[in-house]
C-alpha positions in Angstrom: 0.0 -0.1 0.0 2.8 2.4 0.9 4.5 1.9 -2.6 1.2 2.7 -4.4 1.0 6.1 -2.4 4.5 7.0 -3.3 3.6 6.3 -7.0 0.4 8.3 -6.7 1.8 11.5 -5.0 4.0 12.6 -8.0 1.1 12.0 -10.4 -1.4 14.0 -8.3 1.3 16.8 -8.0 1.9 17.0 -11.7 -1.9 17.2 -12.4 -2.4 20.0 -9.9 0.5 22.0 -11.4 -0.7 21.5 -14.9 -4.3 22.6 -14.1 -3.0 25.6 -12.2 -0.9 26.7 -15.2 -4.0 26.8 -17.4 -6.4 28.2 -15.0 -4.9 31.0 -13.1 -6.9 33.3 -11.0 -7.2 36.8 -12.6 -7.1 35.5 -16.2 -9.9 36.9 -18.4 -11.4 35.3 -21.5 -9.6 37.7 -23.8 -6.2 36.8 -22.2 -5.9 40.0 -20.1 -4.3 39.3 -16.7 -5.3 41.4 -13.7 -3.3 41.1 -10.6 -5.6 40.0 -7.7 -4.1 42.7 -5.5 -5.4 45.5 -7.7 -7.9 47.5 -5.5 -8.6 50.4 -7.8 -8.0 51.8 -11.3 -8.7 55.1 -12.8 -8.1 56.1 -16.5 -8.7 58.9 -18.8 -7.8 60.5 -22.1 -5.1 63.0 -22.1 -6.3 66.8 -22.3 -6.6 68.3 -25.8 -3.4 68.2 -27.8 -1.9 65.1 -26.2 -2.2 61.6 -27.6 -2.8 58.5 -25.5 -4.4 57.7 -22.2 -3.3 57.7 -18.6 -4.0 55.0 -16.1 -3.4 55.0 -12.3 -3.4 51.6 -10.6 -3.6 50.9 -6.8 -2.3 47.6 -5.7 -2.7 46.2 -2.2 0.5 44.5 -0.8 1.3 42.6 2.3 -0.7 40.5 4.6 -0.4 41.7 8.3 -0.3 45.5 7.6 -1.7 45.8 4.0 -0.3 48.9 2.3 -0.8 50.3 -1.1 1.5 50.8 -4.1 0.3 53.5 -6.6 1.5 53.4 -10.2 0.9 55.9 -13.1 1.0 54.5 -16.6 1.2 56.4 -19.8 -0.5 54.3 -22.5 -0.2 54.5 -26.4 -2.1 52.7 -29.0 0.0 49.7 -30.1 -2.0 48.8 -33.4 -3.5 50.8 -36.2 -7.1 49.7 -35.3 -6.7 51.4 -31.8 -7.9 48.2 -30.1 -4.7 47.5 -28.1 -2.7 49.8 -25.7 0.8 49.6 -24.5 2.5 51.1 -21.5 4.8 53.7 -22.9 6.0 54.8 -19.5 5.4 54.1 -15.8 6.2 55.8 -12.6 5.6 54.8 -8.9 3.7 57.6 -7.1 3.4 55.8 -3.7 5.7 53.0 -2.5 4.2 50.3 -0.4 4.9 50.4 3.2 2.9 52.7 5.4 -0.2 53.9 3.5 -3.5 52.3 2.4 -4.8 54.3 -0.5 -8.3 54.5 -1.9 -9.5 55.0 -5.5 -7.6 57.8 -7.3 -9.3 60.8 -8.7 -8.1 62.2 -12.0 -8.8 65.8 -13.2 -7.4 68.0 -15.8 -5.2 70.8 -14.4 -3.7 73.0 -17.1 -1.7 70.7 -19.5 -1.3 68.0 -16.9 -3.6 65.4 -15.2 -3.7 65.7 -11.6 -3.9 62.6 -9.5 -5.5 63.0 -6.0 -5.1 60.2 -3.5 -6.6 59.8 -0.1 -6.1 57.0 2.5 -5.0 56.1 5.9 -1.7 55.3 7.7 -1.4 51.6 8.3 0.5 51.9 11.6 -1.3 54.9 13.0 -5.1 54.3 13.1 -7.0 57.5 12.6 -4.3 59.3 10.7 -5.6 60.2 7.4 -3.4 61.1 4.5 -3.9 63.1 1.2 -1.6 63.7 -1.6 -1.6 64.9 -5.2 0.6 64.7 -8.2 0.5 66.4 -11.7 1.3 64.0 -14.5 2.7 65.4 -17.7 2.3 64.0 -21.2 6.1 63.5 -21.5 6.1 60.9 -18.5 7.2 63.4 -15.8 5.7 63.8 -12.4 5.3 66.9 -10.3 4.5 66.4 -6.7 1.8 68.9 -5.6 1.4 67.6 -2.1 3.3 64.8 -0.8 1.6 62.0 1.1 1.5 62.8 4.9 2.1 66.5 4.5 
C-alpha cells in the first residue's frame, strides 16, 4: 500500500501543477491578466493636444499590515485599429509600506492630469493622508502635495 501512495503522489502533484498553469486566477477570457491585489484603477484620455491615455493603478500588498503601491502608466495605441494599448512609461507615485490608499481621482489641471489620492496610515489608526501629483504627457511627475504633508 505504501508503494502505491509513493507512485500516486507525484502524479497528483503533476496534475495540480498542470491545471494551475492553465486556470490561473485573474485570467480573463480575452487573455488579459489582472493582478488579484489591484484594488482600484482610474483612467482617462489626455487633455486636448496630447495623444494616448493615462491609467493609475492602486495595488494592495502585504498580509499583516496591508499597504498600497500606486503606479501611473502612460498608454499609447499599439495597433493601427486602436484596439490595443501599450505602456509607454510607468512611474511609482506611492511606494508600499505605510499607506492604504483608496480610489484615485483624475482631473485636468492645465496641460497635466492631476491625481488626487486619499487614504490612511497603516500603523497609526485615525491618521488620514492625502496627496496630489501632476502627471505630464512626457512621462514626468510633479509632486503637488506629498503623502503625509
